[in-house]
Phi, psi and omega in degrees: 000134173268143177234155176213144178225158173220144171248109188255111175291118176190152183266004180246026183307318186290332187284310182293324176294316176302316175305305190292318174306303185297317178307320179265356174300344181272349184241335189224164180286124183223145178222135182198160165221181179303339185247347184221145177207142175224136185235121173258094182277178188280339187262340189168182181249138178242124173242133187227143170230138182239142177228185184291346191235350186197158168252122180261121187238129181240129182240149175223139179208163184286331185212164186301318173309306182300316180301314176295325179288318176300319175297323177294306185297312185296322182292316183301307178301310186295322178301319180293321176301322195261032190299348181274347178225159179263107183261151180236133176243112187243087180286129173245121178286147174288143183276000000 
């Protein structure tokens, strides 16, 4: 498994975590509460943790192409939910 992480600075981390989990709960296995969420998408797994200052996202996928696609899909969806603020996703691949 290849992994990637991003810490996204926002005061609305819990809101975005819950929105993304609810959005995908109709298509994929999802479990979440206000501070933690996990989504098993067809291309990989997304795990999120929210605190007062950031949304911490960890992704895992079988190959580089799937991981890159997952980074894009997760960031694009969260950016849509966060249209009132500018979010930065600095994905860090695990060594």
